[in-house]
N, C-alpha and C positions, 0 to 999 in steps of 0.2 A: 099727286101731292108731293111736293118736294121740300126736304128739310132746309131751313135757313142756314143752319150750321154747315160748314164745309165738311166734306167727306173725310179729309185729313184730320180735322179737329175731332170728329166723332171717333175715328179709328184710334187716335192718340188717347182720348179719354177712355175708350174701351180697353185698350192695352194696359193703361195704368190701373184700371179696375181689376183686370185679370191678375196683374202682379200683386195687387193688394190682397186679392183672394188667396193667392198662393202663400203670401206671408202669413195670413191668418191661419191657413191650414198647417203650415210648417210650425208656427208657434204653438198651435193646439197640440200637435204631435210631440213637440219638445216638452211641453208641460206634462202631458200624459205619460211619456216615456222617461222623462228626466234627462234625455240626451240631446245634444245640439243637432245631431244628424244621424240618419240611419246608415250612412256609408261615409267613406273617406271623402267623396266628392263634396259633401256638405261642409267639410272643414279643410278644404284643399290647402289653405295657407299653412296649416299645422299638421298636415297628413304625414309628411316624412318624419317629423319629430315624434309624432305619436307612434308610428311604426317602430322607430328606434327604441322608444321607451318600452313599448310592449315586448319587444324582443329581449331587451335587457332584463325586464321584470320576469319573463319566463325562464331566462337563464339563471337568474338569482334563485328562483323557486326550485329549479332542478338541482343547483348546488346545495341548497338547504336540505332537500329531500335526501340526497346522497349522503350528506354529512350526518343527518339524523340516523340513517341506517347504519353507517359505520360506527357512530357513537354507541348505538345499541349493542353492536358486537363488542366494542371495547369495554362497555359496561359489564357485559357477561364475562369477558376475560378477567376484568378487574375483580369481579365477585368470586370467580373460581380461584384466582390467585390468593385472595384473602382466605378462602376455605383451605387451600393447600398449605398456606402459612399456619393456620390453626391446627390442621391435622399433623403437620410436621412438628409443631411445638408440643402437641400432646405426645407424639412418639418420643420426642427428646426427653420429656418428663418421665416417660416409661423407662427409657434407657438409664437415666440418672438413678431412678429408684432401684432398677435391677442391679446396677453397679454398687449401690450402697446397701444391698440386701444380701444376706447369706442364704436366702431361700427363694431365689428368682424362679425356681421351678414351679412355685405356686402362682406365678403371675401369668402363666400361659403366654409368654412374650412372643413366641414364634407364631402362634395363631394371630395375635394382635398385629404383629408386623405384616403378616400376609394380608390381613384385612385393610390395614393402612395402605399397603402397596396398591391394592385393587382400587381403593378410593381415590388415590392420587391419579392413577391411570385413567379412571373414569372422568375425573375433573379435566384432565388434559385432552380427553376425547370428546369434549363438549361440541355439540352441533347446533347451529342456529340457521334458520332459513335455508336448510340444505347444504350448509357449509361447515366443514370442520375448522374451528377457529385457530387451533395451534399447529396447523399443518403447512404453514407458508402458503405458497401459491397452489399447492395440491389440495385444494379445498374439498375435493370429492373422495379423499383418502383418509381413513382413520389414522391419526399420527402415531399412536402408541400401541404396539403389539408385544406383549410380554411373553407370549408363548414361545418357548425355545430360546429365550434370552439367557445368555451365559456371561455375566460380568466376570472380571478377573477374580481368581480364587485367592483366599488368604493363605499365607501371609503376603502382604503387598510389598513390592519393591519400588520405591520412588525413583525417578519421576513416573507418574502413572499415566498411561494413555487412556483417553476418554472412550467410553464404549456406547455412547448414545446411538450411534449409527446402527447398532444391532437391534434396537427396539424401535427406532424412529423411522417411520415410513413416509414422512413428508419431505420437504426440501428446505433450503436455507434462504429462499427468496423473501425479502421484506416487502410487504405490500405497501402501496402508496395510493393516494387519492388527490385529485385536484379539488381542494376545498374551496377555492375562490380563484378569481382571475390572478394568474401569476403566483399562486400559492399551492405548493404540493406538500402534503403531509405524509411522511412515512409512519406506518403504524403496525402494531401487532408484534407478538413474539412467537417463537416456535418451541415445540415440546422437547427439542434436543438441547436446550440450554443446560449448561453445566450444573446449575443448582438443581434442576429436576433430576438429572442423571444421578447426582450424589444422593438425593433423597431416595430414589427408587432402589439404588444399589445398596444403601444402608439397610433398607427394609428387607431387601432380598437376602443379604447376609444373615440377618437375624432370623428370618423365616427358615433358612436352611440349617441354622445352627442347632435346631432342636431345643429340647428342654431338659436340663437347664442350659442356657446359652453360656459359652465360655467367655472368660474375661476379655480375651483379645478381640473377639467378634464384637462384643458390646462397646469396647473402647474405640475400635475402628468405626463402627456405625455412628457413635456419638461424634467423633471427629468430622465425619462426612456431613452429618446433620448440622453441626455447629457452623461449618463453613457455608452450607447452603442458606442457613438462616442469617449469617453475618454476625453471629453473636461472639465468635472468637476468631482469632487469626488461624489460618489453615495449619494443621499439624501434618507436615509433610512426612514425618516419620511413620504416620499411620495411613499414608496414601492420600491425604487430603490436600492436593495441590491447590494453589490460588486459582480462583475462578474469575471470569470477567464480570458476571453479575450475580449477586445473591438475590434472594427473594424480594428483599426491600428495594433493591435496584430495579428489578423487573416491574414492580408495582409503580415505581417512579416513572419508568419509561411509558407505561400505559397511561398514567395520569398526565404526563406531558403531552401525549398525542391528543388526549381528550380536551386538554386546555386549548391547544392550537385550534381544534375543530370548534370548540365553543366560542373562541374569539372570532373565528371566521364567520360563524353563524350570527354573532352580534352585529358585525359589520354588514352582513347580508340583510339582516332584519331592518337596520337603519336605511339601507339603500332601497329595500322593498317599500318601506313606508314613504320614502321620498318619491319613488316612481309612481306609486299608487296615487299620491296627492297630485302630482303633476299630470298624470293621465286623467284624473278626475277633473282637473281644471280645464283640460283640453276637450274632454268628452261631455262632461255634465253641464247642464244648463242651470243658470241662477233663476230659481222659480219666481222670485219677486221681480226681477228684471224682465223675465219672459211675460209675466202677467201684465206688467205695465205696457210693454210693447204690444201685446195682444189687444189690450183695451184701446190703445191709440190706433192700431191697424183696423179694428172693428169700426171705430168712429169714422176713420177715413173711408172705409169701404161703404158705410151707409151714405156718406156724403157723395161718393162716386155713383152709387145707385140712383140717388136723387137727381144728380146732374145728368146722367144718361137718360133717365126717365123724361126729364124736361126736354132734353135735346131731341129725343125721338118723337116727342109730341108736337114740336114746332113745325109749322107749315106756312106756305105763302098765304093761304086763306085766313089762318089765324092771325098772321101778321097784319093783313089788310083790314081786319075787323075794327 
């Protein structure tokens, strides 16, 4: 029995049916997975663009993660600076009261100065994620070591040499981070800042003065503290030379770095949203469109099956009946 239809015609119809079957399968997978293709081959025309977008998205995510980590460190530094400012302000009040009192021996000011000094040192030795934050690039080294520290003795003769290097074990390297493409942010401060040295030295003088503290020691300590706080102009006669940054300046530096990182993160967030939307447009299927195409393909497939069935049943004997 021989088909009336030509072999070529039958093969063409069969091939088209198989293509339709493949379309139905692909559309079914798209609808179930929500994606246009399981690999880049299925979206060859947009594959290079998609790869570029995915790379950019991953890089933006890495920038953001690094920025968030550094911002947490800066937040800790900012918090500790605020606590140093509060402790120093309390010590200043103690000095003023002692100077205005005839019985400062009752204030145990030497013991309080020693406690304040240890508190400040502890705040400067803060560690986070295995890193000492006020040590510059020597993040594995505790920056402040007061044991054996011998600041200059009273009376002082201006100009005064700074003695932070005698207690400071870090370095002067300013850390930096690549917060975004073509944006490098320098951040952090070190425990050898003049303001910190003035505060620790003032407390050291009062601690060693005993009880009652003498007038010259209290006045010198107050001059150093006022300079560190930025509340008065430096009294060079008492050894309080001008300093580069007082505590308020240091807090401003930290805040400026945090603002730069925050701005970079906002830009990265906007870019991330854009890339995610574009990647979604390239990768994800429109369910309504896919369902419509699936329905049309299924109808076409049914028609192809019917055509093939009829073609396969045709024979010369049936034709001659």
